[in-house]
Gaussian input, Z-matrix of N, CA and C with variables (Angstrom, degrees):
# hf/3-21g

backbone

0 1
 N
 C     1     B1
 C     2     B2     1     A1
 N     3     B3     2     A2     1     D1
 C     4     B4     3     A3     2     D2
 C     5     B5     4     A4     3     D3
 N     6     B6     5     A5     4     D4
 C     7     B7     6     A6     5     D5
 C     8     B8     7     A7     6     D6
 N     9     B9     8     A8     7     D7
 C    10    B10     9     A9     8     D8
 C    11    B11    10    A10     9     D9
 N    12    B12    11    A11    10    D10
 C    13    B13    12    A12    11    D11
 C    14    B14    13    A13    12    D12
 N    15    B15    14    A14    13    D13
 C    16    B16    15    A15    14    D14
 C    17    B17    16    A16    15    D15
 N    18    B18    17    A17    16    D16
 C    19    B19    18    A18    17    D17
 C    20    B20    19    A19    18    D18
 N    21    B21    20    A20    19    D19
 C    22    B22    21    A21    20    D20
 C    23    B23    22    A22    21    D21
 N    24    B24    23    A23    22    D22
 C    25    B25    24    A24    23    D23
 C    26    B26    25    A25    24    D24
 N    27    B27    26    A26    25    D25
 C    28    B28    27    A27    26    D26
 C    29    B29    28    A28    27    D27
 N    30    B30    29    A29    28    D28
 C    31    B31    30    A30    29    D29
 C    32    B32    31    A31    30    D30
 N    33    B33    32    A32    31    D31
 C    34    B34    33    A33    32    D32
 C    35    B35    34    A34    33    D33
 N    36    B36    35    A35    34    D34
 C    37    B37    36    A36    35    D35
 C    38    B38    37    A37    36    D36
 N    39    B39    38    A38    37    D37
 C    40    B40    39    A39    38    D38
 C    41    B41    40    A40    39    D39
 N    42    B42    41    A41    40    D40
 C    43    B43    42    A42    41    D41
 C    44    B44    43    A43    42    D42
 N    45    B45    44    A44    43    D43
 C    46    B46    45    A45    44    D44
 C    47    B47    46    A46    45    D45
 N    48    B48    47    A47    46    D46
 C    49    B49    48    A48    47    D47
 C    50    B50    49    A49    48    D48
 N    51    B51    50    A50    49    D49
 C    52    B52    51    A51    50    D50
 C    53    B53    52    A52    51    D51
 N    54    B54    53    A53    52    D52
 C    55    B55    54    A54    53    D53
 C    56    B56    55    A55    54    D54
 N    57    B57    56    A56    55    D55
 C    58    B58    57    A57    56    D56
 C    59    B59    58    A58    57    D57
 N    60    B60    59    A59    58    D58
 C    61    B61    60    A60    59    D59
 C    62    B62    61    A61    60    D60
 N    63    B63    62    A62    61    D61
 C    64    B64    63    A63    62    D62
 C    65    B65    64    A64    63    D63
 N    66    B66    65    A65    64    D64
 C    67    B67    66    A66    65    D65
 C    68    B68    67    A67    66    D66
 N    69    B69    68    A68    67    D67
 C    70    B70    69    A69    68    D68
 C    71    B71    70    A70    69    D69
 N    72    B72    71    A71    70    D70
 C    73    B73    72    A72    71    D71
 C    74    B74    73    A73    72    D72
 N    75    B75    74    A74    73    D73
 C    76    B76    75    A75    74    D74
 C    77    B77    76    A76    75    D75
 N    78    B78    77    A77    76    D76
 C    79    B79    78    A78    77    D77
 C    80    B80    79    A79    78    D78
 N    81    B81    80    A80    79    D79
 C    82    B82    81    A81    80    D80
 C    83    B83    82    A82    81    D81
 N    84    B84    83    A83    82    D82
 C    85    B85    84    A84    83    D83
 C    86    B86    85    A85    84    D84
 N    87    B87    86    A86    85    D85
 C    88    B88    87    A87    86    D86
 C    89    B89    88    A88    87    D87
 N    90    B90    89    A89    88    D88
 C    91    B91    90    A90    89    D89
 C    92    B92    91    A91    90    D90
 N    93    B93    92    A92    91    D91
 C    94    B94    93    A93    92    D92
 C    95    B95    94    A94    93    D93
 N    96    B96    95    A95    94    D94
 C    97    B97    96    A96    95    D95
 C    98    B98    97    A97    96    D96
 N    99    B99    98    A98    97    D97
 C   100   B100    99    A99    98    D98
 C   101   B101   100   A100    99    D99
 N   102   B102   101   A101   100   D100
 C   103   B103   102   A102   101   D101
 C   104   B104   103   A103   102   D102
 N   105   B105   104   A104   103   D103
 C   106   B106   105   A105   104   D104
 C   107   B107   106   A106   105   D105
 N   108   B108   107   A107   106   D106
 C   109   B109   108   A108   107   D107
 C   110   B110   109   A109   108   D108
 N   111   B111   110   A110   109   D109
 C   112   B112   111   A111   110   D110
 C   113   B113   112   A112   111   D111
 N   114   B114   113   A113   112   D112
 C   115   B115   114   A114   113   D113
 C   116   B116   115   A115   114   D114
 N   117   B117   116   A116   115   D115
 C   118   B118   117   A117   116   D116
 C   119   B119   118   A118   117   D117
 N   120   B120   119   A119   118   D118
 C   121   B121   120   A120   119   D119
 C   122   B122   121   A121   120   D120
 N   123   B123   122   A122   121   D121
 C   124   B124   123   A123   122   D122
 C   125   B125   124   A124   123   D123
 N   126   B126   125   A125   124   D124
 C   127   B127   126   A126   125   D125
 C   128   B128   127   A127   126   D126
 N   129   B129   128   A128   127   D127
 C   130   B130   129   A129   128   D128
 C   131   B131   130   A130   129   D129
 N   132   B132   131   A131   130   D130
 C   133   B133   132   A132   131   D131
 C   134   B134   133   A133   132   D132
 N   135   B135   134   A134   133   D133
 C   136   B136   135   A135   134   D134
 C   137   B137   136   A136   135   D135
 N   138   B138   137   A137   136   D136
 C   139   B139   138   A138   137   D137
 C   140   B140   139   A139   138   D138
 N   141   B141   140   A140   139   D139
 C   142   B142   141   A141   140   D140
 C   143   B143   142   A142   141   D141
 N   144   B144   143   A143   142   D142
 C   145   B145   144   A144   143   D143
 C   146   B146   145   A145   144   D144
 N   147   B147   146   A146   145   D145
 C   148   B148   147   A147   146   D146
 C   149   B149   148   A148   147   D147
 N   150   B150   149   A149   148   D148
 C   151   B151   150   A150   149   D149
 C   152   B152   151   A151   150   D150
 N   153   B153   152   A152   151   D151
 C   154   B154   153   A153   152   D152
 C   155   B155   154   A154   153   D153
 N   156   B156   155   A155   154   D154
 C   157   B157   156   A156   155   D155
 C   158   B158   157   A157   156   D156
 N   159   B159   158   A158   157   D157
 C   160   B160   159   A159   158   D158
 C   161   B161   160   A160   159   D159
 N   162   B162   161   A161   160   D160
 C   163   B163   162   A162   161   D161
 C   164   B164   163   A163   162   D162
 N   165   B165   164   A164   163   D163
 C   166   B166   165   A165   164   D164
 C   167   B167   166   A166   165   D165
 N   168   B168   167   A167   166   D166
 C   169   B169   168   A168   167   D167
 C   170   B170   169   A169   168   D168
 N   171   B171   170   A170   169   D169
 C   172   B172   171   A171   170   D170
 C   173   B173   172   A172   171   D171
 N   174   B174   173   A173   172   D172
 C   175   B175   174   A174   173   D173
 C   176   B176   175   A175   174   D174
 N   177   B177   176   A176   175   D175
 C   178   B178   177   A177   176   D176
 C   179   B179   178   A178   177   D177
 N   180   B180   179   A179   178   D178
 C   181   B181   180   A180   179   D179
 C   182   B182   181   A181   180   D180
 N   183   B183   182   A182   181   D181
 C   184   B184   183   A183   182   D182
 C   185   B185   184   A184   183   D183
 N   186   B186   185   A185   184   D184
 C   187   B187   186   A186   185   D185
 C   188   B188   187   A187   186   D186
 N   189   B189   188   A188   187   D187
 C   190   B190   189   A189   188   D188
 C   191   B191   190   A190   189   D189
 N   192   B192   191   A191   190   D190
 C   193   B193   192   A192   191   D191
 C   194   B194   193   A193   192   D192
 N   195   B195   194   A194   193   D193
 C   196   B196   195   A195   194   D194
 C   197   B197   196   A196   195   D195
 N   198   B198   197   A197   196   D196
 C   199   B199   198   A198   197   D197
 C   200   B200   199   A199   198   D198
 N   201   B201   200   A200   199   D199
 C   202   B202   201   A201   200   D200
 C   203   B203   202   A202   201   D201
 N   204   B204   203   A203   202   D202
 C   205   B205   204   A204   203   D203
 C   206   B206   205   A205   204   D204
 N   207   B207   206   A206   205   D205
 C   208   B208   207   A207   206   D206
 C   209   B209   208   A208   207   D207
 N   210   B210   209   A209   208   D208
 C   211   B211   210   A210   209   D209
 C   212   B212   211   A211   210   D210
 N   213   B213   212   A212   211   D211
 C   214   B214   213   A213   212   D212
 C   215   B215   214   A214   213   D213
 N   216   B216   215   A215   214   D214
 C   217   B217   216   A216   215   D215
 C   218   B218   217   A217   216   D216

   B1=1.4459
   B2=1.5273
   B3=1.3063
   B4=1.4516
   B5=1.5196
   B6=1.3280
   B7=1.4551
   B8=1.5204
   B9=1.3308
   B10=1.4612
   B11=1.5272
   B12=1.3171
   B13=1.4572
   B14=1.5234
   B15=1.3080
   B16=1.4596
   B17=1.5232
   B18=1.3342
   B19=1.4673
   B20=1.5330
   B21=1.2956
   B22=1.4617
   B23=1.5211
   B24=1.3080
   B25=1.4545
   B26=1.5221
   B27=1.3003
   B28=1.4551
   B29=1.5273
   B30=1.3102
   B31=1.4611
   B32=1.5228
   B33=1.3257
   B34=1.4659
   B35=1.5199
   B36=1.3346
   B37=1.4667
   B38=1.5275
   B39=1.3236
   B40=1.4590
   B41=1.5252
   B42=1.3466
   B43=1.4629
   B44=1.5344
   B45=1.3133
   B46=1.4608
   B47=1.5220
   B48=1.3136
   B49=1.4583
   B50=1.5260
   B51=1.3139
   B52=1.4607
   B53=1.5295
   B54=1.3352
   B55=1.4629
   B56=1.5286
   B57=1.3054
   B58=1.4602
   B59=1.5262
   B60=1.3010
   B61=1.4644
   B62=1.5276
   B63=1.3198
   B64=1.4617
   B65=1.5272
   B66=1.3333
   B67=1.4656
   B68=1.5322
   B69=1.3263
   B70=1.4674
   B71=1.5256
   B72=1.3158
   B73=1.4584
   B74=1.5251
   B75=1.3381
   B76=1.4591
   B77=1.5215
   B78=1.3112
   B79=1.4534
   B80=1.5240
   B81=1.3229
   B82=1.4599
   B83=1.5262
   B84=1.2976
   B85=1.4555
   B86=1.5256
   B87=1.3198
   B88=1.4567
   B89=1.5193
   B90=1.3188
   B91=1.4735
   B92=1.5237
   B93=1.3377
   B94=1.4646
   B95=1.5159
   B96=1.3399
   B97=1.4557
   B98=1.5172
   B99=1.3175
   B100=1.4531
   B101=1.5214
   B102=1.3147
   B103=1.4586
   B104=1.5215
   B105=1.3226
   B106=1.4658
   B107=1.5232
   B108=1.3216
   B109=1.4575
   B110=1.5351
   B111=1.3379
   B112=1.4611
   B113=1.5221
   B114=1.3200
   B115=1.4612
   B116=1.5212
   B117=1.3451
   B118=1.4633
   B119=1.5181
   B120=1.3490
   B121=1.4542
   B122=1.5070
   B123=1.3467
   B124=1.4641
   B125=1.5231
   B126=1.3325
   B127=1.4553
   B128=1.5241
   B129=1.3380
   B130=1.4665
   B131=1.5270
   B132=1.3282
   B133=1.4574
   B134=1.5124
   B135=1.3447
   B136=1.4543
   B137=1.5278
   B138=1.3374
   B139=1.4596
   B140=1.5254
   B141=1.3019
   B142=1.4656
   B143=1.5201
   B144=1.3141
   B145=1.4503
   B146=1.5162
   B147=1.3274
   B148=1.4590
   B149=1.5219
   B150=1.3258
   B151=1.4610
   B152=1.5271
   B153=1.3319
   B154=1.4585
   B155=1.5229
   B156=1.3191
   B157=1.4537
   B158=1.5202
   B159=1.3296
   B160=1.4582
   B161=1.5226
   B162=1.3445
   B163=1.4652
   B164=1.5213
   B165=1.3487
   B166=1.4546
   B167=1.5198
   B168=1.3185
   B169=1.4619
   B170=1.5114
   B171=1.3153
   B172=1.4549
   B173=1.5225
   B174=1.3284
   B175=1.4562
   B176=1.5125
   B177=1.3223
   B178=1.4542
   B179=1.5213
   B180=1.3303
   B181=1.4593
   B182=1.5207
   B183=1.3329
   B184=1.4616
   B185=1.5276
   B186=1.3262
   B187=1.4624
   B188=1.5260
   B189=1.3324
   B190=1.4606
   B191=1.5255
   B192=1.3250
   B193=1.4524
   B194=1.5163
   B195=1.2950
   B196=1.4515
   B197=1.5281
   B198=1.3218
   B199=1.4728
   B200=1.5330
   B201=1.3214
   B202=1.4673
   B203=1.5183
   B204=1.3243
   B205=1.4650
   B206=1.5246
   B207=1.3413
   B208=1.4605
   B209=1.5294
   B210=1.3322
   B211=1.4566
   B212=1.5137
   B213=1.3397
   B214=1.4698
   B215=1.5287
   B216=1.3216
   B217=1.4676
   B218=1.5029
   A1=108.41
   A2=117.37
   A3=121.32
   A4=110.61
   A5=115.11
   A6=120.77
   A7=109.08
   A8=118.18
   A9=119.17
   A10=109.72
   A11=116.69
   A12=120.32
   A13=112.24
   A14=117.94
   A15=121.34
   A16=108.37
   A17=117.13
   A18=118.55
   A19=110.26
   A20=114.93
   A21=119.40
   A22=109.95
   A23=116.11
   A24=120.01
   A25=109.95
   A26=115.72
   A27=121.84
   A28=109.06
   A29=116.48
   A30=120.73
   A31=109.81
   A32=118.25
   A33=120.54
   A34=113.14
   A35=118.58
   A36=121.46
   A37=112.59
   A38=117.33
   A39=121.15
   A40=110.86
   A41=118.14
   A42=120.34
   A43=112.39
   A44=118.42
   A45=122.53
   A46=110.89
   A47=117.02
   A48=121.53
   A49=110.33
   A50=115.55
   A51=120.34
   A52=108.99
   A53=117.97
   A54=119.31
   A55=110.00
   A56=115.82
   A57=119.74
   A58=109.46
   A59=115.82
   A60=121.22
   A61=108.86
   A62=115.60
   A63=120.06
   A64=109.65
   A65=117.96
   A66=119.48
   A67=109.83
   A68=117.59
   A69=119.62
   A70=110.88
   A71=115.58
   A72=120.46
   A73=109.45
   A74=115.76
   A75=121.48
   A76=109.00
   A77=115.41
   A78=121.66
   A79=108.36
   A80=116.27
   A81=121.51
   A82=109.06
   A83=115.66
   A84=122.33
   A85=109.61
   A86=116.84
   A87=121.91
   A88=114.78
   A89=118.58
   A90=121.28
   A91=110.64
   A92=116.04
   A93=121.83
   A94=107.15
   A95=116.70
   A96=121.60
   A97=110.36
   A98=115.32
   A99=121.66
   A100=107.83
   A101=116.23
   A102=122.37
   A103=108.21
   A104=117.21
   A105=121.39
   A106=112.65
   A107=118.92
   A108=121.85
   A109=112.45
   A110=117.37
   A111=120.89
   A112=115.05
   A113=119.19
   A114=121.82
   A115=112.41
   A116=115.75
   A117=121.94
   A118=110.75
   A119=115.31
   A120=119.34
   A121=111.85
   A122=115.04
   A123=122.42
   A124=108.07
   A125=116.69
   A126=121.42
   A127=109.18
   A128=115.76
   A129=120.55
   A130=111.81
   A131=117.65
   A132=120.63
   A133=111.04
   A134=116.38
   A135=121.85
   A136=108.51
   A137=116.39
   A138=122.00
   A139=109.70
   A140=118.88
   A141=127.18
   A142=116.68
   A143=117.78
   A144=122.71
   A145=115.59
   A146=117.64
   A147=121.07
   A148=111.03
   A149=116.60
   A150=121.14
   A151=110.26
   A152=115.18
   A153=123.20
   A154=108.61
   A155=116.68
   A156=121.32
   A157=106.45
   A158=116.03
   A159=121.51
   A160=109.19
   A161=115.59
   A162=122.38
   A163=107.74
   A164=115.41
   A165=120.99
   A166=112.01
   A167=118.08
   A168=121.63
   A169=111.38
   A170=118.31
   A171=122.12
   A172=112.16
   A173=117.62
   A174=120.94
   A175=110.76
   A176=115.97
   A177=122.10
   A178=107.57
   A179=116.15
   A180=120.41
   A181=109.61
   A182=115.06
   A183=121.78
   A184=106.56
   A185=116.49
   A186=123.06
   A187=107.77
   A188=116.67
   A189=121.84
   A190=111.66
   A191=114.98
   A192=121.92
   A193=108.63
   A194=122.39
   A195=133.25
   A196=114.33
   A197=119.05
   A198=123.65
   A199=112.33
   A200=118.00
   A201=121.32
   A202=113.19
   A203=118.36
   A204=121.20
   A205=112.15
   A206=118.25
   A207=121.09
   A208=109.62
   A209=115.33
   A210=121.89
   A211=110.05
   A212=115.54
   A213=122.11
   A214=109.29
   A215=117.02
   A216=120.84
   A217=110.59
   D1=135.68
   D2=-178.03
   D3=-104.15
   D4=154.72
   D5=177.61
   D6=-89.60
   D7=143.83
   D8=176.47
   D9=-67.37
   D10=144.65
   D11=-177.08
   D12=-78.02
   D13=-22.53
   D14=179.57
   D15=-139.82
   D16=151.65
   D17=177.99
   D18=-66.11
   D19=150.57
   D20=-179.98
   D21=-72.32
   D22=139.13
   D23=178.95
   D24=-91.71
   D25=154.47
   D26=-179.74
   D27=-87.07
   D28=127.41
   D29=177.83
   D30=-86.23
   D31=137.23
   D32=-178.36
   D33=-63.53
   D34=-22.53
   D35=-179.54
   D36=-90.40
   D37=2.20
   D38=-177.77
   D39=-70.55
   D40=139.61
   D41=177.42
   D42=-77.81
   D43=-7.27
   D44=-178.73
   D45=-94.79
   D46=152.42
   D47=177.82
   D48=-68.71
   D49=148.39
   D50=177.15
   D51=-68.71
   D52=142.13
   D53=178.56
   D54=-65.92
   D55=136.91
   D56=-179.36
   D57=-95.48
   D58=145.07
   D59=178.15
   D60=-76.36
   D61=142.74
   D62=178.62
   D63=-68.22
   D64=140.42
   D65=178.88
   D66=-65.47
   D67=145.74
   D68=-179.79
   D69=-65.17
   D70=145.63
   D71=-179.86
   D72=-85.58
   D73=137.91
   D74=179.71
   D75=-118.57
   D76=130.19
   D77=178.67
   D78=-127.25
   D79=152.20
   D80=178.97
   D81=-124.64
   D82=163.27
   D83=178.28
   D84=-59.03
   D85=128.60
   D86=178.87
   D87=93.57
   D88=-7.04
   D89=179.67
   D90=-66.00
   D91=141.07
   D92=173.24
   D93=-85.45
   D94=133.68
   D95=-177.31
   D96=-134.67
   D97=164.53
   D98=171.61
   D99=-126.77
   D100=139.39
   D101=-179.24
   D102=-121.53
   D103=142.59
   D104=-177.16
   D105=-60.75
   D106=-34.14
   D107=-177.29
   D108=-96.41
   D109=-42.37
   D110=-171.92
   D111=-94.88
   D112=-19.20
   D113=178.35
   D114=94.88
   D115=-145.37
   D116=-176.38
   D117=-81.66
   D118=143.11
   D119=179.50
   D120=-159.92
   D121=179.18
   D122=178.73
   D123=-132.28
   D124=136.41
   D125=-179.78
   D126=-74.23
   D127=124.55
   D128=-178.81
   D129=-116.90
   D130=-5.79
   D131=178.48
   D132=-155.10
   D133=144.24
   D134=-178.26
   D135=-128.80
   D136=131.87
   D137=176.37
   D138=-115.88
   D139=71.75
   D140=175.34
   D141=23.28
   D142=66.47
   D143=174.65
   D144=76.61
   D145=2.34
   D146=-178.75
   D147=-98.44
   D148=-45.32
   D149=-177.13
   D150=-160.84
   D151=164.78
   D152=176.06
   D153=-126.45
   D154=140.99
   D155=171.91
   D156=-99.09
   D157=121.02
   D158=-173.10
   D159=-121.43
   D160=133.37
   D161=176.46
   D162=-96.20
   D163=116.37
   D164=-179.92
   D165=-103.28
   D166=20.60
   D167=179.29
   D168=88.96
   D169=-73.67
   D170=-178.15
   D171=-82.31
   D172=-15.36
   D173=-179.58
   D174=-156.87
   D175=162.39
   D176=172.95
   D177=-114.07
   D178=142.33
   D179=-178.57
   D180=-136.23
   D181=144.58
   D182=174.62
   D183=-97.29
   D184=114.16
   D185=-177.29
   D186=-102.46
   D187=122.23
   D188=-177.66
   D189=-84.99
   D190=155.02
   D191=175.10
   D192=-65.23
   D193=143.34
   D194=22.58
   D195=-98.08
   D196=16.05
   D197=173.62
   D198=57.82
   D199=43.08
   D200=-176.20
   D201=-67.29
   D202=-27.13
   D203=-177.00
   D204=-102.13
   D205=10.26
   D206=-177.03
   D207=-124.05
   D208=137.24
   D209=179.39
   D210=-131.81
   D211=147.80
   D212=177.80
   D213=-80.10
   D214=140.79
   D215=177.19
   D216=-92.69

């Protein structure tokens, strides 16, 4: 099975609602987060919507926007 090369576009004549974009995630300094790969952590640095520096205990990682694998606790 092959993956489509581009996302499907919504046709104006379609009886279905257009897919809505997910709202951007906002994190602040000191927030507790969970990451799919690294686990539980705390935000220790913020780079104005570009990336977050997160302390996961055993390591620190710079997580880039759009933060798809990270959620606020």
